[in-house]
LUMBADREN-506502 format. One record per residue (C-alpha): x, y, z; residue in three letters; residue number from 1. Coordinates in Angstrom, 3 decimals, m for minus. Layout:
LUMBADREN-506502
<node px="X" py="Y" pz="Z" residu="Ala" num="NUM"/>
...
***
This chain:
LUMBADREN-506502
<node px="m31.024" py="m19.829" pz="m49.866" residu="Unk" num="1"/>
<node px="m30.358" py="m16.737" pz="m47.797" residu="Unk" num="2"/>
<node px="m33.464" py="m16.998" pz="m45.837" residu="Unk" num="3"/>
<node px="m32.583" py="m21.120" pz="m45.248" residu="Unk" num="4"/>
<node px="m28.985" py="m19.712" pz="m43.968" residu="Unk" num="5"/>
<node px="m30.820" py="m16.782" pz="m41.757" residu="Unk" num="6"/>
<node px="m33.221" py="m19.817" pz="m40.136" residu="Unk" num="7"/>
<node px="m29.900" py="m21.779" pz="m38.975" residu="Unk" num="8"/>
<node px="m27.847" py="m18.713" pz="m37.915" residu="Unk" num="9"/>
<node px="m31.040" py="m17.974" pz="m35.614" residu="Unk" num="10"/>
<node px="m31.193" py="m21.737" pz="m34.418" residu="Unk" num="11"/>
<node px="m28.113" py="m21.750" pz="m33.498" residu="Unk" num="12"/>
<node px="m28.468" py="m18.107" pz="m31.638" residu="Unk" num="13"/>
<node px="m31.286" py="m19.358" pz="m29.963" residu="Unk" num="14"/>
<node px="m29.782" py="m22.448" pz="m28.734" residu="Unk" num="15"/>
<node px="m26.554" py="m21.114" pz="m27.655" residu="Unk" num="16"/>
<node px="m25.828" py="m21.434" pz="m23.681" residu="Unk" num="17"/>
<node px="m25.683" py="m18.056" pz="m22.125" residu="Unk" num="18"/>
<node px="m22.015" py="m16.857" pz="m20.686" residu="Unk" num="19"/>
<node px="m21.513" py="m17.521" pz="m17.241" residu="Unk" num="20"/>
<node px="m20.020" py="m14.781" pz="m14.940" residu="Unk" num="21"/>
<node px="m16.809" py="m15.380" pz="m12.767" residu="Unk" num="22"/>
<node px="m13.916" py="m12.840" pz="m11.112" residu="Unk" num="23"/>
<node px="m11.297" py="m13.516" pz="m8.675" residu="Unk" num="24"/>
<node px="m9.010" py="m11.029" pz="m7.233" residu="Unk" num="25"/>
<node px="m6.119" py="m12.400" pz="m4.837" residu="Unk" num="26"/>
<node px="m4.971" py="m11.088" pz="m2.357" residu="Unk" num="27"/>
<node px="m8.304" py="m8.283" pz="m1.491" residu="Unk" num="28"/>
<node px="m5.861" py="m6.647" pz="1.083" residu="Unk" num="29"/>
<node px="m2.372" py="m5.711" pz="1.392" residu="Unk" num="30"/>
<node px="m1.112" py="m4.315" pz="4.217" residu="Unk" num="31"/>
<node px="2.493" py="m2.761" pz="3.345" residu="Unk" num="32"/>
<node px="3.557" py="m2.814" pz="6.912" residu="Unk" num="33"/>
<node px="5.710" py="m0.157" pz="8.696" residu="Unk" num="34"/>
<node px="7.956" py="2.278" pz="6.357" residu="Unk" num="35"/>
<node px="9.489" py="5.689" pz="7.035" residu="Unk" num="36"/>
<node px="7.975" py="8.455" pz="5.759" residu="Unk" num="37"/>
<node px="8.846" py="9.405" pz="2.111" residu="Unk" num="38"/>
<node px="10.732" py="5.926" pz="1.604" residu="Unk" num="39"/>
<node px="8.709" py="3.983" pz="m1.136" residu="Unk" num="40"/>
<node px="7.861" py="0.340" pz="m0.717" residu="Unk" num="41"/>
<node px="8.387" py="m2.685" pz="m3.100" residu="Unk" num="42"/>
<node px="5.781" py="m3.905" pz="m5.240" residu="Unk" num="43"/>
<node px="2.908" py="m6.080" pz="m3.918" residu="Unk" num="44"/>
<node px="0.766" py="m7.631" pz="m6.503" residu="Unk" num="45"/>
<node px="m3.081" py="m8.524" pz="m6.944" residu="Unk" num="46"/>
<node px="m3.925" py="m11.207" pz="m9.885" residu="Unk" num="47"/>
<node px="m7.674" py="m10.751" pz="m11.491" residu="Unk" num="48"/>
<node px="m8.360" py="m13.642" pz="m12.911" residu="Unk" num="49"/>
<node px="m11.300" py="m14.385" pz="m15.593" residu="Unk" num="50"/>
<node px="m12.687" py="m17.667" pz="m14.124" residu="Unk" num="51"/>
<node px="m16.125" py="m17.372" pz="m16.055" residu="Unk" num="52"/>
<node px="m17.073" py="m17.376" pz="m19.878" residu="Unk" num="53"/>
<node px="m18.207" py="m13.971" pz="m20.373" residu="Unk" num="54"/>
<node px="m15.858" py="m11.343" pz="m21.084" residu="Unk" num="55"/>
<node px="m14.819" py="m8.718" pz="m18.215" residu="Unk" num="56"/>
<node px="m13.526" py="m5.652" pz="m19.922" residu="Unk" num="57"/>
<node px="m12.329" py="m3.230" pz="m16.454" residu="Unk" num="58"/>
<node px="m14.097" py="0.211" pz="m17.175" residu="Unk" num="59"/>
<node px="m12.980" py="1.893" pz="m14.028" residu="Unk" num="60"/>
<node px="m11.237" py="2.083" pz="m11.255" residu="Unk" num="61"/>
<node px="m11.951" py="4.259" pz="m8.279" residu="Unk" num="62"/>
<node px="m9.925" py="5.245" pz="m5.482" residu="Unk" num="63"/>
<node px="m11.039" py="6.098" pz="m2.213" residu="Unk" num="64"/>
<node px="m9.416" py="6.954" pz="1.399" residu="Unk" num="65"/>
<node px="m8.365" py="10.181" pz="2.870" residu="Unk" num="66"/>
<node px="m4.699" py="9.199" pz="2.787" residu="Unk" num="67"/>
<node px="m5.195" py="7.521" pz="m0.949" residu="Unk" num="68"/>
<node px="m2.210" py="10.201" pz="m1.782" residu="Unk" num="69"/>
<node px="0.513" py="7.698" pz="m0.522" residu="Unk" num="70"/>
<node px="m0.221" py="4.513" pz="m2.505" residu="Unk" num="71"/>
<node px="0.315" py="4.069" pz="m6.115" residu="Unk" num="72"/>
<node px="m0.254" py="1.370" pz="m8.737" residu="Unk" num="73"/>
<node px="1.323" py="0.091" pz="m12.186" residu="Unk" num="74"/>
<node px="m0.922" py="m0.231" pz="m15.348" residu="Unk" num="75"/>
<node px="m1.025" py="m4.020" pz="m15.296" residu="Unk" num="76"/>
<node px="m4.652" py="m4.521" pz="m16.190" residu="Unk" num="77"/>
<node px="m5.215" py="m1.182" pz="m18.152" residu="Unk" num="78"/>
<node px="m8.651" py="0.358" pz="m17.983" residu="Unk" num="79"/>
<node px="m10.682" py="m0.573" pz="m21.298" residu="Unk" num="80"/>
<node px="m8.700" py="m3.565" pz="m21.498" residu="Unk" num="81"/>
<node px="m10.353" py="m6.973" pz="m21.768" residu="Unk" num="82"/>
<node px="m9.872" py="m10.222" pz="m20.154" residu="Unk" num="83"/>
<node px="m11.132" py="m13.430" pz="m22.372" residu="Unk" num="84"/>
<node px="m11.871" py="m16.678" pz="m20.206" residu="Unk" num="85"/>
<node px="m9.244" py="m17.786" pz="m18.590" residu="Unk" num="86"/>
<node px="m7.186" py="m14.561" pz="m19.024" residu="Unk" num="87"/>
<node px="m5.559" py="m12.681" pz="m16.181" residu="Unk" num="88"/>
<node px="m3.897" py="m9.628" pz="m15.484" residu="Unk" num="89"/>
<node px="m1.800" py="m8.080" pz="m12.662" residu="Unk" num="90"/>
<node px="m2.032" py="m4.852" pz="m10.472" residu="Unk" num="91"/>
<node px="1.300" py="m3.887" pz="m8.523" residu="Unk" num="92"/>
<node px="0.643" py="m1.810" pz="m5.904" residu="Unk" num="93"/>
<node px="3.696" py="0.401" pz="m3.771" residu="Unk" num="94"/>
<node px="3.261" py="2.553" pz="m0.758" residu="Unk" num="95"/>
<node px="5.004" py="5.868" pz="m0.060" residu="Unk" num="96"/>
<node px="4.107" py="7.099" pz="3.438" residu="Unk" num="97"/>
<node px="3.886" py="10.881" pz="3.829" residu="Unk" num="98"/>
<node px="4.270" py="13.063" pz="6.635" residu="Unk" num="99"/>
<node px="7.135" py="14.357" pz="8.782" residu="Unk" num="100"/>
<node px="5.355" py="14.218" pz="12.119" residu="Unk" num="101"/>
<node px="6.780" py="12.371" pz="14.975" residu="Unk" num="102"/>
<node px="5.515" py="9.128" pz="15.744" residu="Unk" num="103"/>
<node px="3.167" py="6.292" pz="13.732" residu="Unk" num="104"/>
<node px="0.424" py="7.477" pz="11.336" residu="Unk" num="105"/>
<node px="m1.891" py="4.727" pz="9.743" residu="Unk" num="106"/>
<node px="m2.628" py="4.870" pz="6.068" residu="Unk" num="107"/>
<node px="m5.470" py="3.307" pz="4.275" residu="Unk" num="108"/>
<node px="m7.097" py="3.301" pz="0.498" residu="Unk" num="109"/>
<node px="m9.542" py="1.007" pz="m1.498" residu="Unk" num="110"/>
<node px="m8.998" py="0.811" pz="m5.001" residu="Unk" num="111"/>
<node px="m12.463" py="m0.347" pz="m6.692" residu="Unk" num="112"/>
<node px="m11.794" py="m2.199" pz="m10.120" residu="Unk" num="113"/>
<node px="m15.402" py="m2.207" pz="m12.029" residu="Unk" num="114"/>
<node px="m15.789" py="m4.908" pz="m14.060" residu="Unk" num="115"/>
<node px="m18.101" py="m4.713" pz="m17.019" residu="Unk" num="116"/>
<node px="m19.858" py="m8.558" pz="m15.893" residu="Unk" num="117"/>
<node px="m18.988" py="m9.324" pz="m12.455" residu="Unk" num="118"/>
<node px="m19.326" py="m5.294" pz="m11.295" residu="Unk" num="119"/>
<node px="m17.177" py="m4.156" pz="m8.960" residu="Unk" num="120"/>
<node px="m14.164" py="m5.556" pz="m6.762" residu="Unk" num="121"/>
<node px="m12.529" py="m3.607" pz="m4.046" residu="Unk" num="122"/>
<node px="m8.867" py="m3.842" pz="m3.177" residu="Unk" num="123"/>
<node px="m7.961" py="m2.601" pz="0.503" residu="Unk" num="124"/>
<node px="m4.165" py="m1.322" pz="1.095" residu="Unk" num="125"/>
<node px="m2.945" py="m0.330" pz="4.534" residu="Unk" num="126"/>
<node px="0.324" py="0.714" pz="5.837" residu="Unk" num="127"/>
<node px="1.985" py="2.871" pz="8.596" residu="Unk" num="128"/>
<node px="4.520" py="5.691" pz="8.217" residu="Unk" num="129"/>
<node px="6.851" py="7.219" pz="10.807" residu="Unk" num="130"/>
<node px="9.495" py="9.945" pz="11.011" residu="Unk" num="131"/>
<node px="12.482" py="7.952" pz="11.709" residu="Unk" num="132"/>
<node px="15.345" py="10.727" pz="13.642" residu="Unk" num="133"/>
<node px="17.635" py="7.924" pz="14.367" residu="Unk" num="134"/>
<node px="20.497" py="9.184" pz="12.501" residu="Unk" num="135"/>
<node px="19.731" py="12.229" pz="14.191" residu="Unk" num="136"/>
<node px="19.700" py="10.572" pz="17.691" residu="Unk" num="137"/>
<node px="23.356" py="8.554" pz="16.886" residu="Unk" num="138"/>
<node px="24.908" py="11.932" pz="15.843" residu="Unk" num="139"/>
<node px="23.528" py="13.673" pz="19.458" residu="Unk" num="140"/>
<node px="24.242" py="10.460" pz="20.948" residu="Unk" num="141"/>
<node px="27.689" py="10.095" pz="19.720" residu="Unk" num="142"/>
<node px="28.031" py="14.329" pz="19.860" residu="Unk" num="143"/>
<node px="28.209" py="15.136" pz="16.341" residu="Unk" num="144"/>
<node px="26.623" py="17.278" pz="14.705" residu="Unk" num="145"/>
<node px="26.592" py="15.836" pz="11.324" residu="Unk" num="146"/>
<node px="26.010" py="18.936" pz="9.180" residu="Unk" num="147"/>
<node px="29.163" py="20.395" pz="10.149" residu="Unk" num="148"/>
<node px="31.328" py="17.497" pz="11.639" residu="Unk" num="149"/>
<node px="31.908" py="19.617" pz="14.563" residu="Unk" num="150"/>
<node px="32.355" py="18.005" pz="18.063" residu="Unk" num="151"/>
<node px="29.513" py="18.998" pz="20.030" residu="Unk" num="152"/>
<node px="31.085" py="18.504" pz="23.676" residu="Unk" num="153"/>
<node px="29.009" py="20.571" pz="26.453" residu="Unk" num="154"/>
<node px="30.217" py="17.204" pz="28.697" residu="Unk" num="155"/>
<node px="27.595" py="16.904" pz="31.368" residu="Unk" num="156"/>
<node px="28.713" py="13.238" pz="31.896" residu="Unk" num="157"/>
<node px="30.657" py="10.113" pz="30.236" residu="Unk" num="158"/>
<node px="29.394" py="6.556" pz="29.920" residu="Unk" num="159"/>
<node px="31.598" py="4.494" pz="28.558" residu="Unk" num="160"/>
<node px="34.025" py="6.749" pz="27.369" residu="Unk" num="161"/>
<node px="31.405" py="9.407" pz="25.223" residu="Unk" num="162"/>
<node px="30.556" py="12.650" pz="26.532" residu="Unk" num="163"/>
<node px="26.701" py="13.141" pz="26.541" residu="Unk" num="164"/>
<node px="25.649" py="16.999" pz="25.931" residu="Unk" num="165"/>
<node px="22.415" py="18.197" pz="27.569" residu="Unk" num="166"/>
<node px="20.556" py="18.098" pz="24.174" residu="Unk" num="167"/>
<node px="21.627" py="14.596" pz="23.698" residu="Unk" num="168"/>
<node px="20.251" py="13.503" pz="27.123" residu="Unk" num="169"/>
<node px="17.289" py="15.403" pz="26.480" residu="Unk" num="170"/>
<node px="16.639" py="13.663" pz="23.273" residu="Unk" num="171"/>
<node px="17.333" py="10.618" pz="24.739" residu="Unk" num="172"/>
<node px="14.254" py="10.853" pz="27.085" residu="Unk" num="173"/>
<node px="12.354" py="11.986" pz="24.162" residu="Unk" num="174"/>
<node px="12.959" py="9.655" pz="22.059" residu="Unk" num="175"/>
<node px="11.916" py="6.739" pz="24.933" residu="Unk" num="176"/>
<node px="9.149" py="8.275" pz="25.432" residu="Unk" num="177"/>
<node px="7.552" py="8.107" pz="21.994" residu="Unk" num="178"/>
<node px="9.215" py="4.313" pz="21.600" residu="Unk" num="179"/>
<node px="7.243" py="3.705" pz="24.735" residu="Unk" num="180"/>
<node px="3.788" py="5.254" pz="23.452" residu="Unk" num="181"/>
<node px="4.300" py="3.425" pz="20.423" residu="Unk" num="182"/>
<node px="4.459" py="m0.203" pz="21.580" residu="Unk" num="183"/>
<node px="1.449" py="0.820" pz="24.023" residu="Unk" num="184"/>
<node px="m0.281" py="1.626" pz="21.267" residu="Unk" num="185"/>
<node px="0.402" py="m1.227" pz="19.328" residu="Unk" num="186"/>
<node px="m0.202" py="m2.853" pz="21.923" residu="Unk" num="187"/>
<node px="m3.770" py="m1.831" pz="22.474" residu="Unk" num="188"/>
<node px="m4.469" py="m2.088" pz="18.681" residu="Unk" num="189"/>
<node px="m3.784" py="m5.222" pz="19.058" residu="Unk" num="190"/>
<node px="m6.126" py="m6.194" pz="21.467" residu="Unk" num="191"/>
<node px="m9.028" py="m3.929" pz="20.354" residu="Unk" num="192"/>
***
């Protein structure tokens, strides 16, 4: 009787159809746009779905890119977890640009999700960071020192009833040059 059961088991195993491999990730690229240095973005999500019949186990996640530390992920798809046919998991990514230089800095990183059957799937992350000096600029234009509350009226001229000190005028010129350079850079990047 045991021999007969083994025979039927072997017969069923030989005739069983092999499983099919299929895994999708949507989207595969996220652009976080422009953020201030140190400001954390809202989560943006990538959903992995097993569209095949083979089970998919997430074996590892590799992170590459010189500026990878400005990106983070939640554990929506944990390493060693398995997606059976039709199942999905979702990973949330955030962007916190690190830096303190003037102007705009570009950041990028690639997260590679290594699955058991489908292999690696890459998610590309991009964003830009800037140093937001607008509060300091407004304080100087209004001739106020935010840290002490002192009135900094070394008047060199008046406009609209406000006096502008030499430092305020210099900063306005510098900020105009920086903003002009950023606009030119963005214009050439779009054409290139």
